[in-house]
PyMOL Python script that loads the backbone (N, CA, C, O; Angstrom):
from pymol import cmd

cmd.read_pdbstr("""\
ATOM      1  N   MET A   1     155.247 114.403  91.636  1.00  0.00           N
ATOM      2  CA  MET A   1     154.392 115.568  91.691  1.00  0.00           C
ATOM      3  C   MET A   1     153.044 114.955  92.301  1.00  0.00           C
ATOM      4  O   MET A   1     152.622 113.845  91.979  1.00  0.00           O
ATOM      5  N   ASN A   2     152.462 115.747  93.157  1.00  0.00           N
ATOM      6  CA  ASN A   2     151.266 115.183  93.840  1.00  0.00           C
ATOM      7  C   ASN A   2     149.957 116.084  93.172  1.00  0.00           C
ATOM      8  O   ASN A   2     150.132 117.145  92.572  1.00  0.00           O
ATOM      9  N   ILE A   3     148.783 115.528  93.367  1.00  0.00           N
ATOM     10  CA  ILE A   3     147.585 116.155  93.037  1.00  0.00           C
ATOM     11  C   ILE A   3     147.544 117.260  94.215  1.00  0.00           C
ATOM     12  O   ILE A   3     147.812 116.947  95.374  1.00  0.00           O
ATOM     13  N   PRO A   4     147.177 118.618  93.827  1.00  0.00           N
ATOM     14  CA  PRO A   4     147.078 119.636  94.861  1.00  0.00           C
ATOM     15  C   PRO A   4     145.983 119.201  95.975  1.00  0.00           C
ATOM     16  O   PRO A   4     144.927 118.646  95.670  1.00  0.00           O
ATOM     17  N   SER A   5     146.338 119.500  97.222  1.00  0.00           N
ATOM     18  CA  SER A   5     145.496 119.015  98.375  1.00  0.00           C
ATOM     19  C   SER A   5     144.116 119.696  98.254  1.00  0.00           C
ATOM     20  O   SER A   5     143.196 119.133  98.846  1.00  0.00           O
ATOM     21  N   ASN A   6     143.828 120.872  97.545  1.00  0.00           N
ATOM     22  CA  ASN A   6     142.653 121.453  97.477  1.00  0.00           C
ATOM     23  C   ASN A   6     141.835 120.983  96.187  1.00  0.00           C
ATOM     24  O   ASN A   6     140.746 121.501  95.941  1.00  0.00           O
ATOM     25  N   ALA A   7     142.343 120.058  95.424  1.00  0.00           N
ATOM     26  CA  ALA A   7     141.675 119.563  94.208  1.00  0.00           C
ATOM     27  C   ALA A   7     140.489 118.593  94.717  1.00  0.00           C
ATOM     28  O   ALA A   7     140.624 117.906  95.730  1.00  0.00           O
ATOM     29  N   VAL A   8     139.353 118.592  93.957  1.00  0.00           N
ATOM     30  CA  VAL A   8     138.076 117.904  94.255  1.00  0.00           C
ATOM     31  C   VAL A   8     137.922 116.795  93.279  1.00  0.00           C
ATOM     32  O   VAL A   8     137.854 117.037  92.074  1.00  0.00           O
ATOM     33  N   PRO A   9     137.867 115.629  93.735  1.00  0.00           N
ATOM     34  CA  PRO A   9     137.610 114.421  92.651  1.00  0.00           C
ATOM     35  C   PRO A   9     136.426 114.800  91.921  1.00  0.00           C
ATOM     36  O   PRO A   9     135.465 115.330  92.478  1.00  0.00           O
ATOM     37  N   GLY A  10     136.474 114.520  90.582  1.00  0.00           N
ATOM     38  CA  GLY A  10     135.420 114.698  89.810  1.00  0.00           C
ATOM     39  C   GLY A  10     135.107 113.394  88.882  1.00  0.00           C
ATOM     40  O   GLY A  10     134.906 112.320  89.450  1.00  0.00           O
ATOM     41  N   ARG A  11     135.073 113.462  87.736  1.00  0.00           N
ATOM     42  CA  ARG A  11     134.607 112.313  86.985  1.00  0.00           C
ATOM     43  C   ARG A  11     135.811 111.162  86.988  1.00  0.00           C
ATOM     44  O   ARG A  11     137.007 111.404  87.149  1.00  0.00           O
ATOM     45  N   ARG A  12     135.318 110.079  86.810  1.00  0.00           N
ATOM     46  CA  ARG A  12     136.327 108.894  86.811  1.00  0.00           C
ATOM     47  C   ARG A  12     136.046 107.948  85.627  1.00  0.00           C
ATOM     48  O   ARG A  12     134.885 107.574  85.462  1.00  0.00           O
ATOM     49  N   THR A  13     136.919 107.573  84.873  1.00  0.00           N
ATOM     50  CA  THR A  13     136.652 106.607  83.843  1.00  0.00           C
ATOM     51  C   THR A  13     136.263 105.235  84.371  1.00  0.00           C
ATOM     52  O   THR A  13     136.366 104.901  85.551  1.00  0.00           O
ATOM     53  N   PRO A  14     135.792 104.453  83.355  1.00  0.00           N
ATOM     54  CA  PRO A  14     135.480 103.048  83.840  1.00  0.00           C
ATOM     55  C   PRO A  14     136.763 102.451  84.055  1.00  0.00           C
ATOM     56  O   PRO A  14     137.783 103.062  83.736  1.00  0.00           O
ATOM     57  N   THR A  15     136.801 101.312  84.565  1.00  0.00           N
ATOM     58  CA  THR A  15     138.077 100.485  84.768  1.00  0.00           C
ATOM     59  C   THR A  15     138.343  99.951  83.341  1.00  0.00           C
ATOM     60  O   THR A  15     137.499  99.310  82.716  1.00  0.00           O
ATOM     61  N   PHE A  16     139.549 100.251  82.876  1.00  0.00           N
ATOM     62  CA  PHE A  16     139.911  99.668  81.514  1.00  0.00           C
ATOM     63  C   PHE A  16     140.910  98.551  81.779  1.00  0.00           C
ATOM     64  O   PHE A  16     141.506  98.404  82.846  1.00  0.00           O
ATOM     65  N   THR A  17     141.044  97.711  80.610  1.00  0.00           N
ATOM     66  CA  THR A  17     142.074  96.757  80.295  1.00  0.00           C
ATOM     67  C   THR A  17     142.789  97.157  79.010  1.00  0.00           C
ATOM     68  O   THR A  17     142.383  98.125  78.368  1.00  0.00           O
ATOM     69  N   ALA A  18     143.812  96.461  78.625  1.00  0.00           N
ATOM     70  CA  ALA A  18     144.553  96.775  77.417  1.00  0.00           C
ATOM     71  C   ALA A  18     143.537  96.714  76.234  1.00  0.00           C
ATOM     72  O   ALA A  18     143.549  97.546  75.327  1.00  0.00           O
ATOM     73  N   GLU A  19     142.726  95.755  76.298  1.00  0.00           N
ATOM     74  CA  GLU A  19     141.785  95.458  75.251  1.00  0.00           C
ATOM     75  C   GLU A  19     140.507  96.439  75.350  1.00  0.00           C
ATOM     76  O   GLU A  19     139.859  96.614  74.318  1.00  0.00           O
ATOM     77  N   THR A  20     140.165  97.002  76.380  1.00  0.00           N
ATOM     78  CA  THR A  20     138.982  97.803  76.502  1.00  0.00           C
ATOM     79  C   THR A  20     139.202  99.331  76.514  1.00  0.00           C
ATOM     80  O   THR A  20     138.318 100.171  76.345  1.00  0.00           O
ATOM     81  N   MET A  21     140.432  99.555  76.726  1.00  0.00           N
ATOM     82  CA  MET A  21     140.702 101.203  76.879  1.00  0.00           C
ATOM     83  C   MET A  21     140.598 101.785  75.437  1.00  0.00           C
ATOM     84  O   MET A  21     140.812 101.130  74.417  1.00  0.00           O
ATOM     85  N   PRO A  22     140.221 103.179  75.484  1.00  0.00           N
ATOM     86  CA  PRO A  22     140.123 103.840  74.194  1.00  0.00           C
ATOM     87  C   PRO A  22     141.480 104.034  73.505  1.00  0.00           C
ATOM     88  O   PRO A  22     142.433 104.448  74.166  1.00  0.00           O
ATOM     89  N   ALA A  23     141.597 103.760  72.245  1.00  0.00           N
ATOM     90  CA  ALA A  23     142.787 103.899  71.508  1.00  0.00           C
ATOM     91  C   ALA A  23     143.502 105.228  71.670  1.00  0.00           C
ATOM     92  O   ALA A  23     144.720 105.359  71.550  1.00  0.00           O
ATOM     93  N   ALA A  24     142.677 106.169  71.941  1.00  0.00           N
ATOM     94  CA  ALA A  24     143.089 107.610  72.009  1.00  0.00           C
ATOM     95  C   ALA A  24     144.210 107.660  73.143  1.00  0.00           C
ATOM     96  O   ALA A  24     145.150 108.454  73.087  1.00  0.00           O
ATOM     97  N   LEU A  25     144.031 106.757  74.163  1.00  0.00           N
ATOM     98  CA  LEU A  25     144.926 106.970  75.240  1.00  0.00           C
ATOM     99  C   LEU A  25     146.440 106.477  74.976  1.00  0.00           C
ATOM    100  O   LEU A  25     147.382 106.704  75.735  1.00  0.00           O
ATOM    101  N   THR A  26     146.497 105.840  73.898  1.00  0.00           N
ATOM    102  CA  THR A  26     147.830 105.435  73.404  1.00  0.00           C
ATOM    103  C   THR A  26     148.504 106.341  72.502  1.00  0.00           C
ATOM    104  O   THR A  26     149.607 106.079  72.024  1.00  0.00           O
ATOM    105  N   LYS A  27     147.815 107.481  72.241  1.00  0.00           N
ATOM    106  CA  LYS A  27     148.309 108.412  71.252  1.00  0.00           C
ATOM    107  C   LYS A  27     148.496 109.826  72.037  1.00  0.00           C
ATOM    108  O   LYS A  27     147.882 110.091  73.071  1.00  0.00           O
ATOM    109  N   HIS A  28     149.375 110.645  71.443  1.00  0.00           N
ATOM    110  CA  HIS A  28     149.686 111.944  72.076  1.00  0.00           C
ATOM    111  C   HIS A  28     148.496 112.717  72.406  1.00  0.00           C
ATOM    112  O   HIS A  28     147.738 113.054  71.497  1.00  0.00           O
ATOM    113  N   HIS A  29     148.231 113.066  73.751  1.00  0.00           N
ATOM    114  CA  HIS A  29     147.163 113.895  74.136  1.00  0.00           C
ATOM    115  C   HIS A  29     147.408 114.518  75.457  1.00  0.00           C
ATOM    116  O   HIS A  29     148.418 114.218  76.093  1.00  0.00           O
ATOM    117  N   ARG A  30     146.436 115.472  75.962  1.00  0.00           N
ATOM    118  CA  ARG A  30     146.710 115.959  77.264  1.00  0.00           C
ATOM    119  C   ARG A  30     145.416 116.135  77.995  1.00  0.00           C
ATOM    120  O   ARG A  30     144.347 116.001  77.400  1.00  0.00           O
ATOM    121  N   THR A  31     145.477 116.417  79.214  1.00  0.00           N
ATOM    122  CA  THR A  31     144.227 116.707  80.118  1.00  0.00           C
ATOM    123  C   THR A  31     144.201 118.320  80.329  1.00  0.00           C
ATOM    124  O   THR A  31     145.238 118.979  80.251  1.00  0.00           O
ATOM    125  N   THR A  32     143.076 118.838  80.571  1.00  0.00           N
ATOM    126  CA  THR A  32     143.087 120.259  80.950  1.00  0.00           C
ATOM    127  C   THR A  32     142.945 120.481  82.475  1.00  0.00           C
ATOM    128  O   THR A  32     143.057 121.592  82.994  1.00  0.00           O
ATOM    129  N   VAL A  33     142.672 119.267  83.194  1.00  0.00           N
ATOM    130  CA  VAL A  33     142.734 119.352  84.611  1.00  0.00           C
ATOM    131  C   VAL A  33     143.578 118.340  85.212  1.00  0.00           C
ATOM    132  O   VAL A  33     144.022 117.443  84.495  1.00  0.00           O
ATOM    133  N   TRP A  34     143.875 118.386  86.569  1.00  0.00           N
ATOM    134  CA  TRP A  34     144.707 117.468  87.089  1.00  0.00           C
ATOM    135  C   TRP A  34     144.025 115.985  86.945  1.00  0.00           C
ATOM    136  O   TRP A  34     142.801 115.905  86.847  1.00  0.00           O
ATOM    137  N   ALA A  35     144.768 114.928  86.935  1.00  0.00           N
ATOM    138  CA  ALA A  35     144.231 113.557  86.845  1.00  0.00           C
ATOM    139  C   ALA A  35     145.245 112.750  87.532  1.00  0.00           C
ATOM    140  O   ALA A  35     146.346 113.166  87.892  1.00  0.00           O
ATOM    141  N   GLU A  36     144.742 111.447  87.698  1.00  0.00           N
ATOM    142  CA  GLU A  36     145.542 110.515  88.303  1.00  0.00           C
ATOM    143  C   GLU A  36     145.318 109.113  87.730  1.00  0.00           C
ATOM    144  O   GLU A  36     144.182 108.639  87.735  1.00  0.00           O
ATOM    145  N   LEU A  37     146.302 108.470  87.264  1.00  0.00           N
ATOM    146  CA  LEU A  37     146.329 107.108  86.843  1.00  0.00           C
ATOM    147  C   LEU A  37     146.444 106.174  87.941  1.00  0.00           C
ATOM    148  O   LEU A  37     147.399 106.265  88.712  1.00  0.00           O
ATOM    149  N   VAL A  38     145.551 105.279  88.082  1.00  0.00           N
ATOM    150  CA  VAL A  38     145.382 104.358  89.158  1.00  0.00           C
ATOM    151  C   VAL A  38     145.470 102.969  88.542  1.00  0.00           C
ATOM    152  O   VAL A  38     144.554 102.574  87.821  1.00  0.00           O
ATOM    153  N   VAL A  39     146.542 102.206  88.797  1.00  0.00           N
ATOM    154  CA  VAL A  39     146.747 100.778  88.207  1.00  0.00           C
ATOM    155  C   VAL A  39     146.406  99.847  89.318  1.00  0.00           C
ATOM    156  O   VAL A  39     147.000  99.829  90.397  1.00  0.00           O
ATOM    157  N   LEU A  40     145.362  99.035  88.970  1.00  0.00           N
ATOM    158  CA  LEU A  40     144.901  97.968  89.907  1.00  0.00           C
ATOM    159  C   LEU A  40     145.554  96.564  89.524  1.00  0.00           C
ATOM    160  O   LEU A  40     145.656  95.702  90.397  1.00  0.00           O
ATOM    161  N   GLN A  41     145.991  96.331  88.242  1.00  0.00           N
ATOM    162  CA  GLN A  41     146.661  95.057  87.962  1.00  0.00           C
ATOM    163  C   GLN A  41     147.577  95.305  86.844  1.00  0.00           C
ATOM    164  O   GLN A  41     147.426  96.220  86.033  1.00  0.00           O
ATOM    165  N   GLY A  42     148.571  94.416  86.835  1.00  0.00           N
ATOM    166  CA  GLY A  42     149.638  94.616  85.755  1.00  0.00           C
ATOM    167  C   GLY A  42     150.453  95.863  85.950  1.00  0.00           C
ATOM    168  O   GLY A  42     150.821  96.214  87.071  1.00  0.00           O
ATOM    169  N   ALA A  43     150.752  96.575  84.781  1.00  0.00           N
ATOM    170  CA  ALA A  43     151.541  97.782  84.912  1.00  0.00           C
ATOM    171  C   ALA A  43     151.204  98.662  83.660  1.00  0.00           C
ATOM    172  O   ALA A  43     150.892  98.095  82.613  1.00  0.00           O
ATOM    173  N   VAL A  44     151.250  99.905  83.726  1.00  0.00           N
ATOM    174  CA  VAL A  44     151.128 100.872  82.724  1.00  0.00           C
ATOM    175  C   VAL A  44     152.283 101.851  82.712  1.00  0.00           C
ATOM    176  O   VAL A  44     152.720 102.428  83.708  1.00  0.00           O
ATOM    177  N   GLN A  45     152.772 101.985  81.351  1.00  0.00           N
ATOM    178  CA  GLN A  45     153.887 102.989  81.192  1.00  0.00           C
ATOM    179  C   GLN A  45     153.271 104.316  80.826  1.00  0.00           C
ATOM    180  O   GLN A  45     152.556 104.436  79.831  1.00  0.00           O
ATOM    181  N   PHE A  46     153.544 105.266  81.608  1.00  0.00           N
ATOM    182  CA  PHE A  46     153.126 106.623  81.276  1.00  0.00           C
ATOM    183  C   PHE A  46     154.253 107.450  80.596  1.00  0.00           C
ATOM    184  O   PHE A  46     155.328 107.587  81.181  1.00  0.00           O
ATOM    185  N   VAL A  47     154.057 107.945  79.506  1.00  0.00           N
ATOM    186  CA  VAL A  47     155.022 108.442  78.664  1.00  0.00           C
ATOM    187  C   VAL A  47     154.932 109.936  78.496  1.00  0.00           C
ATOM    188  O   VAL A  47     154.097 110.345  77.690  1.00  0.00           O
ATOM    189  N   ASN A  48     155.667 110.795  79.138  1.00  0.00           N
ATOM    190  CA  ASN A  48     155.613 112.181  79.040  1.00  0.00           C
ATOM    191  C   ASN A  48     156.156 112.554  77.519  1.00  0.00           C
ATOM    192  O   ASN A  48     157.363 112.513  77.277  1.00  0.00           O
ATOM    193  N   ASP A  49     155.290 112.879  76.621  1.00  0.00           N
ATOM    194  CA  ASP A  49     155.832 113.093  75.295  1.00  0.00           C
ATOM    195  C   ASP A  49     156.700 114.318  75.122  1.00  0.00           C
ATOM    196  O   ASP A  49     157.533 114.326  74.216  1.00  0.00           O
ATOM    197  N   GLY A  50     156.554 115.406  75.971  1.00  0.00           N
ATOM    198  CA  GLY A  50     157.467 116.498  75.897  1.00  0.00           C
ATOM    199  C   GLY A  50     158.950 116.217  76.083  1.00  0.00           C
ATOM    200  O   GLY A  50     159.788 116.725  75.337  1.00  0.00           O
ATOM    201  N   VAL A  51     159.265 115.409  77.080  1.00  0.00           N
ATOM    202  CA  VAL A  51     160.664 115.204  77.488  1.00  0.00           C
ATOM    203  C   VAL A  51     160.981 113.773  77.308  1.00  0.00           C
ATOM    204  O   VAL A  51     162.086 113.339  77.635  1.00  0.00           O
ATOM    205  N   ARG A  52     160.062 113.021  76.804  1.00  0.00           N
ATOM    206  CA  ARG A  52     160.177 111.517  76.542  1.00  0.00           C
ATOM    207  C   ARG A  52     160.694 110.883  77.790  1.00  0.00           C
ATOM    208  O   ARG A  52     161.691 110.162  77.760  1.00  0.00           O
ATOM    209  N   ASN A  53     160.084 111.119  78.804  1.00  0.00           N
ATOM    210  CA  ASN A  53     160.263 110.540  80.182  1.00  0.00           C
ATOM    211  C   ASN A  53     159.214 109.374  80.316  1.00  0.00           C
ATOM    212  O   ASN A  53     158.032 109.533  80.012  1.00  0.00           O
ATOM    213  N   VAL A  54     159.701 108.252  80.766  1.00  0.00           N
ATOM    214  CA  VAL A  54     158.922 107.153  80.969  1.00  0.00           C
ATOM    215  C   VAL A  54     158.846 106.645  82.367  1.00  0.00           C
ATOM    216  O   VAL A  54     159.850 106.259  82.966  1.00  0.00           O
ATOM    217  N   VAL A  55     157.601 106.646  82.907  1.00  0.00           N
ATOM    218  CA  VAL A  55     157.349 106.113  84.358  1.00  0.00           C
ATOM    219  C   VAL A  55     156.579 104.854  84.305  1.00  0.00           C
ATOM    220  O   VAL A  55     155.551 104.805  83.629  1.00  0.00           O
ATOM    221  N   VAL A  56     157.003 103.841  84.966  1.00  0.00           N
ATOM    222  CA  VAL A  56     156.092 102.511  84.977  1.00  0.00           C
ATOM    223  C   VAL A  56     155.309 102.597  86.322  1.00  0.00           C
ATOM    224  O   VAL A  56     155.870 102.753  87.407  1.00  0.00           O
ATOM    225  N   VAL A  57     154.069 102.492  86.165  1.00  0.00           N
ATOM    226  CA  VAL A  57     153.205 102.309  87.427  1.00  0.00           C
ATOM    227  C   VAL A  57     152.650 100.971  87.459  1.00  0.00           C
ATOM    228  O   VAL A  57     151.963 100.493  86.556  1.00  0.00           O
ATOM    229  N   ALA A  58     152.993 100.349  88.600  1.00  0.00           N
ATOM    230  CA  ALA A  58     152.781  98.983  88.662  1.00  0.00           C
ATOM    231  C   ALA A  58     151.429  98.809  89.596  1.00  0.00           C
ATOM    232  O   ALA A  58     150.937  99.785  90.162  1.00  0.00           O
ATOM    233  N   ALA A  59     150.923  97.606  89.696  1.00  0.00           N
ATOM    234  CA  ALA A  59     149.605  97.325  90.478  1.00  0.00           C
ATOM    235  C   ALA A  59     149.843  97.908  91.837  1.00  0.00           C
ATOM    236  O   ALA A  59     150.873  97.757  92.493  1.00  0.00           O
ATOM    237  N   GLY A  60     148.697  98.645  92.220  1.00  0.00           N
ATOM    238  CA  GLY A  60     148.704  99.344  93.531  1.00  0.00           C
ATOM    239  C   GLY A  60     149.241 100.718  93.477  1.00  0.00           C
ATOM    240  O   GLY A  60     149.241 101.397  94.504  1.00  0.00           O
ATOM    241  N   GLY A  61     149.742 101.228  92.259  1.00  0.00           N
ATOM    242  CA  GLY A  61     150.355 102.492  92.256  1.00  0.00           C
ATOM    243  C   GLY A  61     149.532 103.488  91.624  1.00  0.00           C
ATOM    244  O   GLY A  61     148.564 103.168  90.935  1.00  0.00           O
ATOM    245  N   ARG A  62     149.890 104.746  91.838  1.00  0.00           N
ATOM    246  CA  ARG A  62     149.093 105.871  91.297  1.00  0.00           C
ATOM    247  C   ARG A  62     150.133 106.939  90.781  1.00  0.00           C
ATOM    248  O   ARG A  62     151.217 107.091  91.345  1.00  0.00           O
ATOM    249  N   LEU A  63     149.774 107.619  89.758  1.00  0.00           N
ATOM    250  CA  LEU A  63     150.616 108.704  89.197  1.00  0.00           C
ATOM    251  C   LEU A  63     149.733 110.016  88.859  1.00  0.00           C
ATOM    252  O   LEU A  63     148.740 110.012  88.131  1.00  0.00           O
ATOM    253  N   ALA A  64     150.228 111.039  89.464  1.00  0.00           N
ATOM    254  CA  ALA A  64     149.552 112.315  89.047  1.00  0.00           C
ATOM    255  C   ALA A  64     149.851 112.691  87.733  1.00  0.00           C
ATOM    256  O   ALA A  64     150.999 112.574  87.305  1.00  0.00           O
ATOM    257  N   ILE A  65     148.820 113.186  86.962  1.00  0.00           N
ATOM    258  CA  ILE A  65     148.893 113.660  85.585  1.00  0.00           C
ATOM    259  C   ILE A  65     148.765 115.297  85.761  1.00  0.00           C
ATOM    260  O   ILE A  65     147.772 115.837  86.251  1.00  0.00           O
ATOM    261  N   VAL A  66     149.850 115.947  85.316  1.00  0.00           N
ATOM    262  CA  VAL A  66     149.749 117.326  85.358  1.00  0.00           C
ATOM    263  C   VAL A  66     148.914 117.964  84.173  1.00  0.00           C
ATOM    264  O   VAL A  66     149.140 117.573  83.028  1.00  0.00           O
ATOM    265  N   PRO A  67     147.979 118.911  84.407  1.00  0.00           N
ATOM    266  CA  PRO A  67     147.308 119.490  83.224  1.00  0.00           C
ATOM    267  C   PRO A  67     148.237 120.110  82.169  1.00  0.00           C
ATOM    268  O   PRO A  67     149.308 120.635  82.475  1.00  0.00           O
ATOM    269  N   ASP A  68     147.794 120.025  80.961  1.00  0.00           N
ATOM    270  CA  ASP A  68     148.488 120.556  79.669  1.00  0.00           C
ATOM    271  C   ASP A  68     149.770 119.900  79.448  1.00  0.00           C
ATOM    272  O   ASP A  68     150.580 120.490  78.733  1.00  0.00           O
ATOM    273  N   VAL A  69     150.100 118.704  79.978  1.00  0.00           N
ATOM    274  CA  VAL A  69     151.369 117.911  79.542  1.00  0.00           C
ATOM    275  C   VAL A  69     151.088 116.906  78.541  1.00  0.00           C
ATOM    276  O   VAL A  69     150.332 115.992  78.871  1.00  0.00           O
ATOM    277  N   TYR A  70     151.552 116.922  77.418  1.00  0.00           N
ATOM    278  CA  TYR A  70     151.277 115.943  76.517  1.00  0.00           C
ATOM    279  C   TYR A  70     151.855 114.627  76.829  1.00  0.00           C
ATOM    280  O   TYR A  70     153.029 114.582  77.194  1.00  0.00           O
ATOM    281  N   HIS A  71     151.146 113.529  76.723  1.00  0.00           N
ATOM    282  CA  HIS A  71     151.471 112.235  77.108  1.00  0.00           C
ATOM    283  C   HIS A  71     150.760 111.244  76.502  1.00  0.00           C
ATOM    284  O   HIS A  71     149.778 111.532  75.818  1.00  0.00           O
ATOM    285  N   HIS A  72     151.167 109.951  76.679  1.00  0.00           N
ATOM    286  CA  HIS A  72     150.314 108.686  76.205  1.00  0.00           C
ATOM    287  C   HIS A  72     150.601 107.552  77.149  1.00  0.00           C
ATOM    288  O   HIS A  72     151.549 107.648  77.928  1.00  0.00           O
ATOM    289  N   ILE A  73     149.951 106.642  77.128  1.00  0.00           N
ATOM    290  CA  ILE A  73     150.188 105.403  78.023  1.00  0.00           C
ATOM    291  C   ILE A  73     150.373 104.019  77.151  1.00  0.00           C
ATOM    292  O   ILE A  73     149.871 103.886  76.035  1.00  0.00           O
ATOM    293  N   GLU A  74     151.028 103.174  77.696  1.00  0.00           N
ATOM    294  CA  GLU A  74     151.274 101.830  77.132  1.00  0.00           C
ATOM    295  C   GLU A  74     151.006 100.810  78.170  1.00  0.00           C
ATOM    296  O   GLU A  74     151.919 100.490  78.932  1.00  0.00           O
ATOM    297  N   PRO A  75     149.784 100.248  78.273  1.00  0.00           N
ATOM    298  CA  PRO A  75     149.456  99.204  79.254  1.00  0.00           C
ATOM    299  C   PRO A  75     150.116  97.781  78.994  1.00  0.00           C
ATOM    300  O   PRO A  75     150.334  97.365  77.856  1.00  0.00           O
ATOM    301  N   SER A  76     150.411  97.085  80.131  1.00  0.00           N
ATOM    302  CA  SER A  76     150.821  95.694  79.853  1.00  0.00           C
ATOM    303  C   SER A  76     149.571  94.824  79.416  1.00  0.00           C
ATOM    304  O   SER A  76     148.429  95.265  79.548  1.00  0.00           O
ATOM    305  N   ASP A  77     149.809  93.678  78.936  1.00  0.00           N
ATOM    306  CA  ASP A  77     148.692  93.003  78.498  1.00  0.00           C
ATOM    307  C   ASP A  77     147.634  92.644  79.492  1.00  0.00           C
ATOM    308  O   ASP A  77     146.457  92.459  79.184  1.00  0.00           O
ATOM    309  N   ASP A  78     148.166  92.547  80.820  1.00  0.00           N
ATOM    310  CA  ASP A  78     147.324  92.217  81.808  1.00  0.00           C
ATOM    311  C   ASP A  78     146.911  93.319  82.809  1.00  0.00           C
ATOM    312  O   ASP A  78     146.515  93.113  83.956  1.00  0.00           O
ATOM    313  N   ALA A  79     147.067  94.554  82.189  1.00  0.00           N
ATOM    314  CA  ALA A  79     146.782  95.729  82.885  1.00  0.00           C
ATOM    315  C   ALA A  79     145.330  96.001  83.235  1.00  0.00           C
ATOM    316  O   ALA A  79     144.465  95.666  82.427  1.00  0.00           O
ATOM    317  N   CYS A  80     144.996  96.589  84.392  1.00  0.00           N
ATOM    318  CA  CYS A  80     143.715  96.921  84.704  1.00  0.00           C
ATOM    319  C   CYS A  80     143.717  98.217  85.477  1.00  0.00           C
ATOM    320  O   CYS A  80     144.226  98.251  86.598  1.00  0.00           O
ATOM    321  N   PHE A  81     143.144  99.337  84.903  1.00  0.00           N
ATOM    322  CA  PHE A  81     143.583 100.661  85.437  1.00  0.00           C
ATOM    323  C   PHE A  81     142.313 101.627  85.168  1.00  0.00           C
ATOM    324  O   PHE A  81     141.424 101.313  84.376  1.00  0.00           O
ATOM    325  N   TYR A  82     142.315 102.765  85.863  1.00  0.00           N
ATOM    326  CA  TYR A  82     141.329 103.816  85.489  1.00  0.00           C
ATOM    327  C   TYR A  82     142.056 105.244  85.711  1.00  0.00           C
ATOM    328  O   TYR A  82     143.110 105.389  86.330  1.00  0.00           O
ATOM    329  N   ILE A  83     141.338 106.228  85.124  1.00  0.00           N
ATOM    330  CA  ILE A  83     141.697 107.587  85.279  1.00  0.00           C
ATOM    331  C   ILE A  83     140.825 108.378  86.287  1.00  0.00           C
ATOM    332  O   ILE A  83     139.606 108.415  86.117  1.00  0.00           O
ATOM    333  N   GLN A  84     141.383 108.984  87.284  1.00  0.00           N
ATOM    334  CA  GLN A  84     140.487 109.796  88.195  1.00  0.00           C
ATOM    335  C   GLN A  84     140.838 111.355  87.769  1.00  0.00           C
ATOM    336  O   GLN A  84     141.986 111.795  87.813  1.00  0.00           O
ATOM    337  N   PHE A  85     139.769 112.078  87.379  1.00  0.00           N
ATOM    338  CA  PHE A  85     139.910 113.432  87.141  1.00  0.00           C
ATOM    339  C   PHE A  85     139.568 114.346  88.229  1.00  0.00           C
ATOM    340  O   PHE A  85     138.666 113.992  88.989  1.00  0.00           O
ATOM    341  N   TYR A  86     140.138 115.445  88.418  1.00  0.00           N
ATOM    342  CA  TYR A  86     139.865 116.436  89.502  1.00  0.00           C
ATOM    343  C   TYR A  86     139.245 117.659  88.877  1.00  0.00           C
ATOM    344  O   TYR A  86     139.594 118.046  87.762  1.00  0.00           O
ATOM    345  N   ASP A  87     138.349 118.251  89.578  1.00  0.00           N
ATOM    346  CA  ASP A  87     137.781 119.363  89.274  1.00  0.00           C
ATOM    347  C   ASP A  87     138.507 120.680  89.785  1.00  0.00           C
ATOM    348  O   ASP A  87     139.547 120.605  90.439  1.00  0.00           O
ATOM    349  N   ASN A  88     137.925 121.863  89.464  1.00  0.00           N
ATOM    350  CA  ASN A  88     138.719 123.075  90.046  1.00  0.00           C
ATOM    351  C   ASN A  88     138.889 122.983  91.530  1.00  0.00           C
ATOM    352  O   ASN A  88     138.166 122.271  92.226  1.00  0.00           O
ATOM    353  N   HIS A  89     139.827 123.694  91.979  1.00  0.00           N
ATOM    354  CA  HIS A  89     140.194 123.711  93.439  1.00  0.00           C
ATOM    355  C   HIS A  89     139.071 124.342  94.245  1.00  0.00           C
ATOM    356  O   HIS A  89     138.391 125.299  93.874  1.00  0.00           O
ATOM    357  N   ARG A  90     138.956 123.652  95.455  1.00  0.00           N
ATOM    358  CA  ARG A  90     137.945 124.391  96.424  1.00  0.00           C
ATOM    359  C   ARG A  90     138.660 125.757  96.953  1.00  0.00           C
ATOM    360  O   ARG A  90     139.873 125.946  97.035  1.00  0.00           O
ATOM    361  N   GLU A  91     137.695 126.591  97.267  1.00  0.00           N
ATOM    362  CA  GLU A  91     138.087 127.966  97.789  1.00  0.00           C
ATOM    363  C   GLU A  91     138.277 127.858  99.140  1.00  0.00           C
ATOM    364  O   GLU A  91     138.603 128.846  99.798  1.00  0.00           O
TER     365      GLU A  91
END
""", "prot")
cmd.dss("prot")
cmd.show_as("cartoon", "prot")
cmd.util.cbc("prot")
cmd.orient("prot")
């Protein structure tokens, strides 16, 4: 799944490591807008909690996060990543 072409980049988290990321990211949660997991180093497992589907995103990879889908992440010890959120679509 891809971010809709008319989505506008909005807020971005700081760059996190396994040690600096908020603990809430490892727990069952959802976004209300489109978002994108961007992995700079290591790997991050994205777990779709609804269907227990696991996608491993390696360094240099990106993964679209669909709004209202419950998920959590599991970063490798050497992971470095951020989350890009998208605002409402342009008209």
